[in-house]
C-alpha positions as CSV (number, residue, x, y, z in Angstrom):
1,X,11.2,-4.7,8.4
2,X,10.6,-5.8,4.8
3,X,11.9,-3.7,1.9
4,X,9.5,-2.2,-0.7
5,X,10.7,-4.9,-3.2
6,X,9.8,-7.6,-0.7
7,X,6.4,-5.9,-0.1
8,X,5.8,-5.8,-3.9
9,X,6.7,-9.4,-4.2
10,X,4.2,-10.4,-1.5
11,X,1.6,-8.5,-3.5
12,X,2.6,-10.3,-6.6
13,X,2.2,-13.6,-4.8
14,X,-1.3,-12.7,-3.6
15,X,-2.4,-11.8,-7.1
16,X,-0.9,-14.9,-8.6
17,X,-2.7,-17.1,-6.0
18,X,-5.9,-15.3,-6.7
19,X,-5.5,-15.6,-10.4
20,X,-4.9,-19.4,-10.2
21,X,-7.9,-20.0,-7.9
22,X,-10.5,-17.4,-8.9
23,X,-9.3,-15.0,-11.6
24,X,-7.7,-14.7,-15.0
25,X,-4.0,-15.6,-15.1
26,X,-3.6,-13.3,-18.1
27,X,-5.2,-10.2,-16.7
28,X,-3.5,-8.9,-13.5
29,X,-5.3,-5.6,-13.6
30,X,-8.7,-7.4,-13.4
31,X,-7.4,-9.6,-10.7
32,X,-6.3,-6.6,-8.6
33,X,-9.7,-5.1,-9.0
34,X,-11.4,-8.4,-8.1
35,X,-9.3,-8.9,-5.0
36,X,-10.1,-5.4,-3.8
37,X,-13.8,-5.9,-4.6
38,X,-13.9,-9.2,-2.8
39,X,-12.4,-7.6,0.3
40,X,-15.0,-4.8,0.1
41,X,-17.7,-7.5,0.1
42,X,-16.1,-9.2,3.0
43,X,-15.9,-6.0,5.0
44,X,-19.5,-5.2,4.3
45,X,-20.9,-8.7,4.9
46,X,-18.9,-9.7,8.0
47,X,-19.5,-6.7,10.3
48,X,-18.5,-8.8,13.4
49,X,-14.9,-8.8,12.1
50,X,-14.8,-5.0,12.5
51,X,-13.4,-4.4,9.0
52,X,-13.7,-0.9,7.6
53,X,-12.6,-1.0,4.0
54,X,-12.4,2.7,3.3
55,X,-10.5,3.5,6.5
56,X,-8.1,0.6,5.8
57,X,-7.6,1.8,2.2
58,X,-6.7,5.3,3.6
59,X,-4.3,3.8,6.1
60,X,-2.7,1.6,3.4
61,X,-2.2,4.7,1.2
62,X,-0.6,6.5,4.2
63,X,1.7,3.5,4.8
64,X,2.6,3.3,1.1
65,X,3.4,7.0,0.9
66,X,5.6,6.8,4.0
67,X,7.4,3.7,2.8
68,X,7.9,5.3,-0.6
69,X,9.3,8.4,0.9
70,X,11.7,6.3,3.0
71,X,13.3,5.1,-0.2
72,X,13.8,8.7,-1.4
73,X,15.5,9.7,1.9
74,X,18.2,7.1,1.6
């Protein structure tokens, strides 16, 4: 199971790759917004994939909170 530091690093890599290919390498906040927006568009447009952005966001929040609490329990 990855650590929260490893999870954060994976997120950093996603944003860096997005910035290089599509975004602004000097504006990570805008890149985060743009990645999320693009994923929302994908979920809305490709219904055959069965993606539900809002429920996925809620589940991601649930996972984040649980993983963050794990660190506090150590």
